[in-house]
C-alpha atoms as one frame of an Amber mdcrd trajectory, in Angstrom:
protein
 117.116  18.035   6.585 120.633  17.228   4.148 120.525  18.917   1.109 121.451
  15.597  -0.635 118.466  14.310   0.426 116.037  17.376  -1.308 115.123  16.293
  -5.149 115.524  20.345  -6.151 118.969  19.852  -5.379 120.055  16.959  -7.630
 121.121  16.836 -10.954 119.179  14.235 -13.209 122.358  11.757 -12.992 122.166
  11.214  -9.374 118.553   9.446  -9.834 119.918   6.734 -12.573 118.614   3.092
 -11.636 117.752   3.771  -7.854 114.553   2.804  -6.024 113.333   6.160  -4.833
 110.151   7.296  -3.099 109.238  10.580  -3.181 108.103  12.495  -0.881 105.587
  16.000  -2.303 104.510  18.206   0.539 101.151  20.135  -0.893  99.943  23.270
   0.892  97.878  25.967  -0.039  97.661  29.976   0.026  95.572  31.156   2.344
  94.379  33.505   5.201  95.347  32.150   9.032  93.859  34.747  10.897  95.439
  37.931  11.511  98.335  36.424  13.106  99.585  33.141  10.885 101.338  33.455
   7.178  99.048  32.470   4.169 101.412  29.931   3.189 101.611  28.010   7.053
  99.718  24.728   5.503 102.827  24.677   2.962 104.724  25.347   5.352 103.843
  22.896   8.159 103.428  20.329   5.211 107.175  20.668   4.093 108.742  20.568
   7.504 106.901  17.425   8.612 107.892  15.520   5.477 111.315  16.819   5.771
 112.062  15.737   9.367 110.405  12.499   7.985 112.551  11.606   5.168 115.409
  12.842   7.499 114.123   9.887   9.656 113.737   7.515   6.920 117.600   8.443
   5.984 118.686   7.897   9.262 117.519   4.481   9.779 118.999   1.340   8.322
 118.811  -2.205   7.506 117.428  -4.270   5.580 114.318  -2.654   4.956 116.236
   0.766   4.339 114.517   2.473   1.585 115.554   5.160  -0.770 114.025   8.776
  -0.148 114.124  11.972  -1.491 112.020  15.222  -0.533 110.087  16.992  -3.714
 109.936  21.125  -3.888 106.249  21.474  -2.188 102.758  22.116  -4.354 102.410
  25.397  -2.925  98.896  26.609  -4.267  95.631  24.293  -3.739  91.948  24.219
  -3.310  90.858  26.926  -0.810  87.514  28.712  -1.934  86.026  28.125   1.254
  88.683  31.104   2.200  88.384  33.211  -0.737  86.473  36.346   1.102  89.972
  37.275   2.315  92.714  39.121   0.874  96.015  36.626   0.528  94.272  33.558
  -0.486  94.736  31.854  -3.942  92.648  29.302  -4.616  93.356  26.463  -7.850
  90.513  24.738  -6.976  89.575  20.948  -6.698  89.451  20.242 -10.189  92.673
  22.192 -11.469  94.698  20.312  -8.175  93.224  16.943  -9.034  94.451  17.164
 -12.953  97.964  18.636 -11.191  98.529  15.638  -8.808  97.699  13.331 -11.588
  99.787  14.893 -14.285 102.739  15.280 -11.403 102.321  11.244 -10.507 102.007
  10.233 -14.122 105.433  12.006 -15.125 107.657  11.309 -11.090 106.442   7.594
 -11.790 108.459   7.516 -15.222 111.777   7.409 -13.135 110.875   6.975  -9.199
 108.883   3.891  -7.614 106.708   5.031  -5.551 105.324   9.127  -4.739 103.283
  10.181  -1.424 101.665  13.506  -1.573 101.848  15.117   2.202  98.649  17.377
   2.380  98.671  20.384   5.018  95.263  21.816   3.637  92.083  19.562   4.444
  90.094  21.095   1.421  92.608  19.473  -0.581  91.804  16.016   0.458  88.765
  15.534  -2.387  91.193  16.525  -4.896  94.264  14.633  -3.541  92.215  11.334
  -2.620  90.226  11.046  -6.406  93.635  11.561  -8.076  95.992   8.880  -6.206
  93.117   7.050  -6.892  93.262   7.357 -10.469  97.155   7.212 -10.197  96.849
   3.606  -8.808  94.598   2.298 -11.196  96.625   3.333 -13.902  99.294   0.745
 -12.041 101.257   3.709 -10.485 102.474   2.958  -6.882 101.045   6.537  -5.932
  99.513   7.186  -1.901  98.525  10.546   0.046  98.777  10.854   3.524  96.869
  13.805   5.502  98.626  16.031   8.304  96.571  15.839  10.683  96.932  16.362
  14.364  95.235  14.761  16.680  92.787  16.883  18.736  93.171  19.502  16.806
  91.079  22.588  16.027  90.038  24.010  12.701  91.472  26.822  11.278  94.889
  29.091  12.358  93.935  27.917  16.485  95.730  26.549  18.897  97.309  23.808
  17.026  98.886  25.251  13.673  99.604  28.141  15.599 101.559  25.692  18.426
 103.287  24.248  15.333 104.321  27.615  14.224 105.722  28.789  17.431 108.270
  26.119  17.092 109.492  26.161  13.826 108.721  30.160  12.458 108.497  31.806
  15.845 108.998  35.035  14.380 106.731  34.815  11.783 104.135  34.133  14.393
 102.404  38.255  15.301 101.986  37.816  18.678 100.652  41.194  18.718  97.563
  40.133  16.445  96.645  36.597  18.020  93.072  36.287  19.485  90.643  33.313
  19.905  88.265  32.975  16.743  84.758  30.994  16.701  85.169  27.837  18.718
  81.899  26.326  18.361  81.899  22.823  16.570  82.642  22.563  12.694  79.463
  20.066  12.911  77.467  23.569  14.183  78.709  25.682  11.358  79.012  23.361
   8.602  75.861  24.854   6.742  77.203  28.415   7.213  80.767  27.320   5.629
  79.051  26.046   3.033  76.811  29.054   2.034  79.758  31.587   2.908  82.887
  30.123   3.635  84.894  31.086   6.834  83.954  34.658   6.739  80.533  33.684
   7.135  81.163  32.574  10.477  84.660  34.231  11.499  85.258  38.073  10.949
  89.170  37.350  11.726  89.383  34.083   9.726  90.072  31.844  12.993  88.349
  28.714  13.921  89.580  28.001  17.222  92.018  29.468  20.183  95.301  30.140
  19.419  95.602  32.276  22.600  96.638  28.913  24.242  99.270  28.038  21.632
 102.273  26.791  22.896 105.830  25.942  21.578 106.940  23.218  22.880 103.466
  21.423  22.496 104.135  22.371  18.548 107.111  20.702  19.041 105.609  17.461
  20.534 103.002  17.052  18.132 105.057  17.305  15.310 107.429  15.088  16.081
 104.445  12.837  17.107 103.606  13.216  13.227 107.489  13.232  11.578 107.715
   9.322  13.258 104.001   8.461  11.864 104.938   9.419   8.520 108.216   8.080
   8.685 106.720   4.826   9.953 104.312   4.647   7.208 107.255   5.157   4.347
 108.554   2.114   5.634 105.443   0.012   5.638 103.995   1.556   2.788 100.528
   0.189   3.399  97.723   2.058   1.170  94.073   1.880   1.495  91.938   1.903
  -0.761  91.503   5.714  -1.409  94.342   5.845  -1.849  95.662   6.769   1.976
  98.895   5.921   3.167  98.664   4.529   6.609
């Protein structure tokens, strides 16, 4: 992504009298097995958002929109991973308040804001916060980094994406299959004891099948989906951008 599209690189006078759409990646700091970094969710959200912002900026025409990528909100609600060192969770309540105040502030000078969510555990807080922002008259939305057919956590999907974007940060010698049972079968134990109660390694899925080319294809597909959503800007009742 070109530096001109990064909010963090702008000065305030760059932003006067612009009909801006601000794209905000939201991640988490949590264990991702013995082979992926703890900032995996934020990396994926930021990479996908940056590519979509660039794709939108590269398109011209009557429906052209003025879009900037904001710095990532790094922390999220990751209580289910707190039995593992490296996890830092701010909890759903704090995350919801953070998103509300962020939206109230950014919408003082931007026309729209969308939060691109990289961690499933953030979804309830994001949806609740965005609903309030929209009730207050602010044009806010959220969008999930959900890959079709993805496994649950630190498995084939996330490992494939990171192999395509950050191969040096994937510890190939530590890749091992985790628990591959359907989440529905694990849910009671997950609710009672978190991920550690069902998977000692923290992996829910099988990263041994991960492939960089497949990860790149998944990322490209979701990038196009987000870019399209930014153009059409259709927001559901729960605040999700579709």
